[in-house]
ROSE-4610 file (N, C-alpha, C; in Angstrom, 1 decimal, always signed):
// ROSE-4610
residu = [X/X/X/X/X/X/X/X/X/X/X/X/X/X/X/X/X/X/X/X/X/X/X/X/X/X/X/X/X/X/X/X/X/X/X/X/X/X/X/X/X/X/X/X/X/X/X/X/X/X/X/X/X/X/X/X/X/X/X/X/X/X/X/X/X/X/X/X/X/X/X/X/X/X/X/X/X/X/X/X/X/X/X/X/X/X/X/X/X/X/X/X/X/X/X/X/X/X/X/X/X/X/X/X/X/X/X/X/X/X/X/X/X/X/X/X/X/X/X/X/X/X/X/X/X/X/X/X/X/X/X/X/X/X/X/X/X/X/X/X/X/X/X/X/X/X/X/X/X/X/X/X/X/X/X/X/X/X/X/X/X/X/X/X/X/X/X/X/X/X/X/X/X/X/X/X/X/X/X/X/X/X/X/X/X/X/X/X/X/X/X/X/X/X/X/X/X/X/X/X/X/X/X/X/X/X/X/X/X/X/X/X/X/X/X/X/X/X/X/X/X/X/X/X/X/X/X/X/X/X/X/X/X/X/X/X/X/X/X/X/X/X/X/X/X/X/X/X/X/X/X/X/X/X/X/X/X/X/X/X/X/X/X/X/X/X/X/X/X/X/X/X/X/X/X/X/X/X/X/X/X/X/X/X/X/X/X/X/X/X/X/X/X/X/X/X/X/X/X/X/X/X/X/X/X/X/X/X/X/X/X/X/X/X/X/X/X/X/X/X/X/X/X/X/X/X/X/X/X/X/X/X/X/X/X/X/X/X/X/X/X/X/X/X/X/X/X/X/X/X/X/X/X/X/X/X/X/X/X/X/X/X/X]
num = [1/1/1/2/2/2/3/3/3/4/4/4/5/5/5/6/6/6/7/7/7/8/8/8/9/9/9/10/10/10/11/11/11/12/12/12/13/13/13/14/14/14/15/15/15/16/16/16/17/17/17/18/18/18/19/19/19/20/20/20/21/21/21/22/22/22/23/23/23/24/24/24/25/25/25/26/26/26/27/27/27/28/28/28/29/29/29/30/30/30/31/31/31/32/32/32/33/33/33/34/34/34/35/35/35/36/36/36/37/37/37/38/38/38/39/39/39/40/40/40/41/41/41/42/42/42/43/43/43/44/44/44/45/45/45/46/46/46/47/47/47/48/48/48/49/49/49/50/50/50/51/51/51/52/52/52/53/53/53/54/54/54/55/55/55/56/56/56/57/57/57/58/58/58/59/59/59/60/60/60/61/61/61/62/62/62/63/63/63/64/64/64/65/65/65/66/66/66/67/67/67/68/68/68/69/69/69/70/70/70/71/71/71/72/72/72/73/73/73/74/74/74/75/75/75/76/76/76/77/77/77/78/78/78/79/79/79/80/80/80/81/81/81/82/82/82/83/83/83/84/84/84/85/85/85/86/86/86/87/87/87/88/88/88/89/89/89/90/90/90/91/91/91/92/92/92/93/93/93/94/94/94/95/95/95/96/96/96/97/97/97/98/98/98/99/99/99/100/100/100/101/101/101/102/102/102/103/103/103/104/104/104/105/105/105/106/106/106/107/107/107/108/108/108/109/109/109/110/110/110/111/111/111/112/112/112/113/113/113/114/114/114/115/115/115/116/116/116/117/117/117/118/118/118/119/119/119/120/120/120/121/121/121]
x = [+107.0/+108.0/+108.8/+110.0/+110.9/+111.3/+111.0/+111.5/+112.8/+113.8/+115.1/+115.1/+115.8/+115.8/+117.3/+117.4/+118.7/+118.4/+119.3/+119.1/+120.2/+119.9/+120.8/+120.5/+121.3/+121.0/+122.2/+122.2/+123.4/+123.5/+122.4/+122.4/+122.4/+123.3/+123.4/+122.1/+121.5/+120.3/+119.2/+119.1/+118.1/+118.4/+119.7/+120.1/+119.6/+119.8/+119.4/+117.9/+117.1/+115.7/+115.2/+115.7/+115.3/+115.7/+116.8/+117.2/+116.2/+115.7/+114.7/+113.4/+113.0/+111.7/+111.7/+112.8/+112.9/+113.0/+113.8/+114.0/+112.7/+111.8/+110.6/+109.4/+109.7/+108.6/+108.8/+107.8/+107.9/+107.9/+108.8/+108.9/+109.8/+110.6/+111.6/+112.9/+113.9/+115.3/+116.2/+116.9/+117.9/+119.2/+119.5/+120.7/+121.9/+121.7/+122.8/+122.3/+123.3/+123.1/+124.4/+124.2/+125.3/+125.0/+126.0/+125.9/+126.4/+126.7/+127.2/+126.7/+126.7/+126.3/+127.2/+128.5/+129.5/+129.2/+129.0/+128.6/+127.3/+126.3/+125.0/+125.1/+125.9/+126.0/+126.5/+127.5/+128.0/+127.0/+126.3/+125.3/+124.1/+123.6/+122.5/+122.8/+123.9/+124.3/+124.5/+125.0/+125.3/+124.1/+123.2/+122.1/+120.7/+120.6/+119.3/+118.1/+118.0/+117.0/+115.6/+114.6/+113.2/+112.9/+113.3/+113.0/+114.3/+114.3/+115.4/+114.8/+115.3/+114.9/+116.0/+115.7/+116.7/+116.4/+117.4/+117.2/+117.7/+116.7/+117.0/+117.4/+118.6/+119.0/+119.5/+119.5/+119.9/+118.9/+118.8/+117.9/+118.7/+118.4/+117.4/+117.9/+116.9/+117.2/+118.0/+119.1/+120.0/+120.4/+120.6/+121.1/+122.4/+123.4/+124.7/+124.5/+125.2/+125.0/+125.3/+126.2/+126.5/+125.3/+124.4/+123.2/+122.0/+121.9/+120.7/+120.3/+121.3/+120.8/+120.2/+120.6/+120.0/+118.7/+118.6/+117.4/+116.3/+116.6/+115.6/+114.4/+114.7/+113.7/+113.3/+113.9/+113.6/+112.2/+111.4/+110.0/+109.8/+110.9/+110.6/+111.5/+111.5/+112.2/+111.3/+111.6/+110.8/+111.8/+111.4/+112.2/+111.9/+112.9/+112.8/+113.5/+112.9/+113.5/+112.9/+113.6/+113.1/+112.4/+112.6/+112.0/+110.6/+109.7/+108.3/+108.2/+107.2/+107.1/+107.2/+106.5/+106.5/+107.8/+108.7/+110.0/+111.0/+110.6/+111.5/+110.9/+110.0/+109.4/+110.4/+110.2/+111.1/+112.3/+112.1/+113.1/+113.4/+114.7/+115.0/+114.8/+113.9/+113.5/+112.1/+111.5/+110.1/+110.2/+109.6/+109.5/+108.2/+108.2/+107.0/+106.2/+106.9/+106.3/+107.3/+106.8/+107.6/+107.3/+108.3/+108.2/+108.9/+108.0/+108.6/+109.1/+110.3/+111.0/+110.5/+110.2/+110.3/+109.0/+109.1/+107.9/+107.7/+106.5/+106.2/+106.3/+106.3/+106.3/+105.1/+103.9/+102.7/+102.8/+103.4/+103.7/+104.6/+105.6/+106.6/+105.8/+105.0/+104.2/+103.3/+102.7/+101.9/+102.7/+103.9/+104.8/+105.1/+105.4/+105.7/+104.5/+103.3/+102.1/+101.8/+102.3/+102.2/+103.0/+104.1/+104.8/+104.2/+103.8/+103.2/+101.9/+101.1/+99.7/+99.5/+100.1/+100.0/+98.5/+98.1/+96.7/+96.5/+95.3/+94.9/+94.1/+94.2/+93.4/+92.1]
y = [+82.8/+83.5/+84.5/+84.4/+85.3/+86.5/+87.6/+88.9/+89.3/+89.5/+89.9/+91.5/+91.9/+93.4/+93.9/+95.1/+95.8/+97.1/+97.6/+98.7/+99.7/+100.9/+102.0/+103.0/+103.0/+103.7/+104.2/+105.4/+106.1/+106.1/+105.9/+106.0/+104.5/+104.2/+102.9/+102.5/+103.4/+103.0/+102.6/+103.4/+103.0/+101.7/+101.4/+100.1/+99.0/+99.2/+98.1/+97.9/+99.0/+98.9/+98.2/+98.6/+98.0/+96.5/+96.2/+94.8/+94.0/+94.6/+93.9/+93.8/+94.9/+94.8/+93.8/+93.8/+92.8/+91.4/+91.2/+89.9/+89.3/+90.1/+89.6/+89.5/+89.8/+89.8/+88.5/+87.6/+86.4/+86.8/+86.1/+86.3/+87.4/+88.0/+89.0/+88.5/+88.8/+88.4/+89.6/+90.1/+91.2/+90.6/+91.0/+90.4/+91.4/+92.7/+93.6/+94.9/+95.6/+96.9/+97.7/+99.0/+99.8/+101.3/+102.1/+103.5/+104.5/+104.0/+104.9/+104.5/+105.5/+105.2/+104.2/+104.3/+103.4/+101.9/+101.7/+100.4/+99.9/+100.8/+100.5/+100.0/+100.7/+100.3/+98.9/+98.5/+97.2/+96.2/+96.4/+95.5/+95.4/+96.5/+96.5/+95.7/+95.8/+95.0/+93.5/+93.3/+91.9/+91.1/+91.7/+91.0/+91.3/+92.5/+92.9/+92.6/+93.2/+92.8/+93.2/+92.5/+92.9/+94.3/+94.5/+95.8/+96.5/+97.8/+98.6/+99.7/+99.7/+100.7/+101.8/+103.0/+104.0/+105.2/+105.6/+106.8/+108.0/+108.9/+110.2/+111.2/+111.7/+112.6/+113.9/+114.2/+115.5/+116.1/+117.4/+118.2/+119.1/+119.3/+118.4/+117.0/+116.1/+114.7/+114.4/+113.8/+113.5/+112.0/+111.5/+110.2/+110.2/+109.6/+109.6/+109.1/+109.7/+109.3/+107.9/+107.3/+105.9/+105.0/+105.4/+104.6/+104.8/+106.0/+106.3/+105.2/+104.7/+103.7/+102.4/+102.2/+101.0/+101.3/+102.4/+102.7/+103.3/+103.9/+104.6/+103.7/+102.4/+101.5/+100.4/+100.6/+99.6/+99.8/+98.8/+98.9/+98.9/+98.5/+98.2/+99.1/+100.4/+101.3/+102.0/+101.8/+102.5/+103.5/+104.7/+105.8/+106.0/+106.1/+106.4/+107.7/+108.6/+109.9/+110.6/+111.5/+112.4/+113.6/+113.8/+114.9/+114.5/+115.5/+115.3/+115.0/+114.2/+113.8/+115.0/+116.1/+117.2/+117.9/+117.7/+118.3/+117.5/+116.3/+115.5/+115.2/+116.0/+115.8/+115.9/+115.3/+115.4/+114.4/+113.3/+112.3/+111.8/+111.6/+111.2/+109.7/+109.1/+107.7/+107.5/+106.5/+106.2/+105.4/+106.0/+105.3/+104.6/+103.4/+102.6/+103.2/+103.7/+104.2/+105.1/+105.8/+106.7/+106.4/+106.2/+106.0/+107.2/+108.0/+109.1/+108.7/+109.0/+108.6/+109.5/+108.9/+107.5/+106.8/+105.6/+104.9/+103.6/+103.2/+102.0/+100.7/+99.6/+98.3/+98.2/+98.6/+98.6/+99.4/+100.6/+101.4/+100.7/+100.1/+99.3/+98.2/+97.4/+96.3/+96.8/+98.0/+98.6/+98.9/+99.3/+99.6/+98.3/+97.2/+95.9/+95.4/+95.6/+95.2/+95.9/+97.1/+97.8/+97.1/+96.5/+95.7/+94.4/+93.7/+92.4/+92.4/+93.4/+93.5/+94.8/+95.0/+96.2/+96.5/+97.8/+98.1/+97.6/+97.1/+96.7/+97.8/+98.0/+99.0/+98.4]
z = [+93.4/+92.6/+93.5/+93.6/+94.4/+93.6/+94.1/+93.5/+94.1/+93.2/+93.7/+93.9/+94.9/+95.2/+95.3/+94.9/+95.0/+95.9/+96.6/+97.5/+97.3/+96.8/+96.7/+97.9/+98.9/+100.2/+100.8/+101.3/+101.8/+103.3/+104.0/+105.5/+106.1/+106.9/+107.5/+108.2/+108.9/+109.7/+108.7/+107.6/+106.6/+105.9/+105.7/+105.1/+106.0/+107.3/+108.3/+108.3/+108.2/+108.2/+106.9/+105.8/+104.6/+104.5/+105.1/+105.1/+106.0/+107.1/+107.9/+107.2/+106.5/+105.8/+104.7/+103.9/+102.8/+103.4/+104.4/+105.0/+105.6/+106.1/+106.7/+105.7/+104.5/+103.5/+102.6/+102.7/+101.9/+100.4/+99.7/+98.2/+97.8/+98.8/+98.4/+98.8/+98.0/+98.3/+98.0/+99.0/+98.8/+98.2/+97.0/+96.4/+96.4/+96.7/+96.9/+97.5/+98.2/+98.7/+98.3/+98.1/+97.8/+98.2/+98.2/+98.6/+97.5/+96.3/+95.3/+93.9/+93.0/+91.6/+90.9/+91.2/+90.6/+91.0/+92.3/+92.8/+92.2/+92.2/+91.6/+90.2/+89.4/+88.0/+87.9/+88.6/+88.6/+89.0/+90.1/+90.6/+89.7/+89.1/+88.2/+87.0/+86.5/+85.3/+85.6/+86.8/+87.1/+87.6/+88.4/+89.0/+88.3/+87.7/+87.1/+88.0/+89.2/+90.1/+89.6/+90.2/+89.8/+90.4/+91.6/+92.3/+92.7/+92.6/+93.1/+94.0/+95.3/+96.2/+96.1/+95.7/+95.4/+96.3/+97.1/+98.0/+97.1/+97.0/+96.4/+97.5/+97.5/+98.6/+98.2/+96.9/+96.4/+95.5/+95.6/+94.7/+93.9/+92.6/+91.9/+91.8/+91.8/+91.7/+90.5/+90.6/+89.5/+89.5/+88.3/+88.2/+87.5/+88.0/+87.3/+85.9/+85.0/+83.5/+83.3/+84.1/+83.9/+84.2/+85.0/+85.3/+84.4/+83.8/+83.0/+82.0/+81.2/+80.2/+80.9/+82.1/+82.8/+83.4/+84.2/+84.9/+84.1/+83.0/+82.2/+81.9/+81.7/+81.3/+82.3/+83.5/+84.5/+85.1/+85.2/+85.6/+87.1/+87.9/+89.3/+90.2/+89.9/+90.8/+91.8/+93.1/+94.1/+94.8/+94.7/+95.3/+96.8/+97.6/+99.0/+99.2/+100.0/+100.2/+101.4/+102.0/+103.1/+102.4/+101.2/+100.4/+100.1/+100.1/+99.7/+98.2/+97.7/+96.3/+95.4/+95.7/+94.8/+94.7/+95.6/+95.6/+94.6/+94.3/+93.4/+92.1/+91.7/+90.3/+89.3/+88.2/+87.1/+87.1/+87.8/+87.8/+86.4/+86.1/+84.7/+84.5/+85.3/+85.1/+85.7/+85.3/+85.8/+87.1/+88.1/+89.4/+89.6/+90.1/+90.3/+91.5/+92.5/+93.7/+94.4/+95.4/+96.2/+97.7/+98.5/+99.9/+100.6/+101.3/+102.1/+103.4/+103.7/+105.0/+106.1/+107.3/+107.6/+107.2/+106.7/+106.2/+107.0/+107.1/+107.9/+107.0/+107.7/+107.0/+106.1/+106.6/+105.8/+104.5/+104.6/+103.4/+102.4/+103.0/+102.2/+101.4/+102.1/+101.5/+100.4/+100.6/+99.5/+98.3/+98.4/+97.3/+96.6/+97.3/+96.7/+95.9/+96.5/+95.8/+94.5/+94.4/+93.1/+92.0/+92.4/+91.4/+91.2/+92.2/+92.1/+91.4/+91.7/+91.1/+90.4/+89.2/+88.5/+88.1/+88.1/+87.7/+86.2/+86.0/+84.6/+84.0/+82.8/+82.1/+81.6]
């Protein structure tokens, strides 16, 4: 099964790295990248990817109101950020995982596995 991915990222170097990570991971397909909430809204509605990698770059972490109805219930959001996890508590959506920049390919794979193999109760 191929998991489709979307990428909300503001830094060109990070976009390039994520494209490499997704491209070399079997079973993942990058369907869109963008750098703004407006673009993300269009792509999320059009493609509805399984996974969304979302760079949080402002504190407090905010989500444009246009995106809240979409991301509030999305199960596959992985936050990427240079901020430490405790600094971005209180996100207005549920994140599957958090990747602290810079992160390795192995850390990236662990995040993907959290989606592929969710914990069972």
